[in-house]
Structures are given as structure tokens and as C-alpha cells.
C-alpha positions in Angstrom: 72.8 45.8 171.6 73.4 49.5 171.5 76.9 49.0 170.3 75.6 46.9 167.5 73.1 49.6 166.6 75.7 52.3 166.7 78.0 50.2 164.5 75.2 49.6 162.0 74.3 53.3 161.9 78.0 54.2 161.4 78.3 51.6 158.6 75.1 52.9 157.0 76.4 56.5 157.2 79.7 55.4 155.7 77.9 53.6 152.9 75.7 56.7 152.3 78.8 58.9 152.2 80.5 56.5 149.8 77.4 56.4 147.6 77.2 60.3 147.6 80.9 60.5 146.7 80.5 58.0 143.9 77.4 59.9 142.6 79.4 63.2 142.8 82.3 61.5 140.9 79.9 60.2 138.3 78.3 63.6 137.9 81.8 65.2 137.5 82.7 62.6 135.0 79.5 63.2 133.1 80.1 67.0 133.1 83.7 66.4 131.9 82.4 64.1 129.1 79.7 66.7 128.1 82.4 69.5 128.0 84.7 67.3 125.9 81.8 66.5 123.6 81.0 70.2 123.2 84.6 71.0 122.5 84.8 68.2 119.9 81.6 69.5 118.3 83.0 73.1 118.2 86.2 71.8 116.7 84.3 69.8 114.0 82.1 72.9 113.2 85.3 75.1 112.8 86.9 72.4 110.6 83.7 72.3 108.5 83.7 76.1 108.1 87.3 76.1 107.1 86.7 73.3 104.5 83.7 75.3 103.1 85.8 78.5 102.9 88.6 76.5 101.1 86.0 75.0 98.7 84.5 78.4 98.0 88.0 79.8 97.3 88.8 77.0 94.9 85.5 77.4 93.1 86.0 81.1 92.8 89.6 80.6 91.5 88.3 78.1 88.9 85.2 80.1 87.8 86.4 83.7 88.0 89.3 85.2 86.0 92.3 86.4 88.0 91.4 90.1 87.3 88.1 89.7 89.2 89.5 88.2 92.4 90.3 90.7 95.1 93.8 90.8 96.2 95.8 93.6 97.9 98.9 92.9 96.0 97.0 92.8 92.7 95.4 96.2 93.4 98.8 97.9 93.1 99.6 96.3 89.7 98.4 98.3 86.7 96.1 96.6 84.2 98.0 98.3 81.4 100.6 100.9 81.0 100.7 103.6 78.3 103.8 105.7 77.6 103.0 109.0 75.9 106.7 109.8 75.6 106.3 113.1 77.4 105.5 114.5 80.8 101.8 115.3 81.4 100.5 118.3 83.3 98.6 117.2 86.5 94.9 117.8 86.2 95.0 118.4 82.4 93.9 114.9 81.2 90.6 113.9 79.8 89.0 110.9 78.0 86.6 111.6 75.1 84.9 110.0 72.1 86.2 112.3 69.4 84.7 110.0 66.6 81.5 109.4 68.6 82.3 105.8 69.5 85.9 105.1 70.5 87.5 106.4 73.7 90.7 108.5 73.3 93.0 110.0 75.9 93.9 113.6 75.6 96.6 115.1 77.9 98.4 118.4 78.1 102.2 118.2 78.2 104.8 120.5 79.8 106.0 121.3 76.2 102.9 123.4 75.3 101.3 120.5 73.4 98.2 118.3 73.8 98.9 114.6 73.1 95.9 112.5 71.9 96.1 108.8 72.2 93.8 107.0 69.7 94.6 103.3 69.5 91.9 102.7 66.9 92.7 105.7 64.7 95.7 105.3 62.3 95.6 108.1 59.7 97.6 111.1 59.0 95.3 114.1 59.0 96.6 117.4 58.1 96.0 120.5 60.2 97.0 121.4 63.8 97.0 117.8 64.8 100.0 115.8 63.6 100.2 112.0 63.7 103.3 109.9 64.1 104.9 107.7 61.5 105.6 104.4 63.3 102.9 101.9 64.5 103.3 103.0 68.2 103.4 106.7 67.4 100.5 106.5 64.9 98.3 106.1 67.9 99.6 109.4 69.2 98.8 112.8 67.7 99.9 116.2 69.0 98.1 119.5 69.0 100.7 122.2 69.2 99.8 125.2 71.3 101.8 128.4 71.5 101.3 128.8 75.2 101.3 126.6 78.3 98.0 124.7 78.7 96.2 125.5 81.9 92.9 123.6 81.3 91.7 120.7 79.2 88.3 119.2 78.8 86.1 117.5 76.2 82.4 117.1 75.6 79.6 117.4 73.1 79.3 121.0 71.9 77.0 120.3 69.0 73.8 118.5 70.1 73.2 117.2 66.5 76.3 114.9 66.8 77.5 112.5 69.5 81.2 113.4 68.9 83.1 115.1 71.7 85.1 118.3 71.0 88.3 119.1 72.7 88.5 122.4 74.5 92.0 123.7 75.5 92.5 126.7 77.7 95.7 128.7 78.2 96.3 131.9 80.2 95.2 134.1 77.4 93.2 131.9 74.9 90.5 129.3 74.5 90.5 126.8 71.7 87.6 124.5 70.7 88.9 121.8 68.4 87.2 118.9 66.4 89.8 116.2 66.7 87.9 113.9 64.3 88.0 116.3 61.4 91.2 118.0 62.6 89.6 121.5 62.4 89.4 124.4 64.8 85.8 125.2 65.8 86.8 128.5 67.3 89.8 130.3 68.9 89.3 133.2 71.2 91.7 135.5 73.0 90.6 135.9 76.6 91.6 138.3 79.3 91.5 137.9 83.1 89.3 140.6 84.6 
């Protein structure tokens, strides 16, 4: 009898061990399935985010003009180019509204001149400022100086008008000029103290 009881107890222990092993295997399988499901969900979320980004890029490309889209290679491409036909002095460039409404570019050159680019202004005024004769040079006018230009700026000098005046400095003189009427406002000899 005791042998039978021992055999039954051993069989019960073996069955319990087998059941515990089966439960552990089932738990491990469930954990693996849960991990796989989590990985699949993460992959699906990443795919959805990528699809949303692609859709946003496509919508932006369709709705916004190319000039408004940010691109590193587009940042180095100029929007326009302008050839003044002469070398410009660094730091001696200004933008002004000499007629009170249209922007013009004024730049001092190494040839003791001030070049004024006025794409909206095509007339041949007489005076210090001379205008070109061809279509491309009609937009350019030159103010001849007898000395090298050291400073150039523009701004409203007369509060009763909204027209900018051009002020040109050299080593020994200061010139205030009304580009719109092509007349000197004043010219002064200066000395360095």
C-alpha cells in the first residue's frame, strides 16, 4: 500500500510540475504575443505618421508657391539678379523712395559715381544725374562725383514731403540731392577736425 501511495504522490507531483510548465509556457507565449502586438501597433503608428507627413507635404506643395516652401538649396538661389555694369563700394548702398512711392536702389561705385536703379522711372532729366539711352540703361542713372564716395544714405529731409533725398559723403564734401527733381539741395565742403 505504501508503494502505491508513493507512486500516486509521485504521479501527482509530476502532473503538477507538467501543469506548472504548461502554464509558464502559456504565460511566455502570451507575453510574446503581447510584445508582438505592441511592436505591430508601434509600426502602424509610425506608418500613419509618415503617411500624414507625406500628405501634408503634398498639400503644401499644391497650395503654396515654390518660393514660399523652405528648402536649403533654394535659399542659395537669388530671387532676381541686377547688373549695374560697375563695381559697387561695400557699405555704400541704400534703398529709397525718391519719388515718394517707388523703391530705387542707389549705390556708390569705385569710379567716383553713384548709380541709381529706377525700374519705374524712364525719363531723361538734365542736371547732375544722367540717364541711359537703351531700355536696360534707362533704368540706371548716374550721379558723377569728383571724389571717391565714402558714405551714402537716403531719407526724408523735408517733413512736408514723403520723398527721400540722397545724401552722399566724400572725404571733403557732403552733398544732399533730390533725385526726383534732379537738383542739388546743398553741397558743403567739410573738414576733418
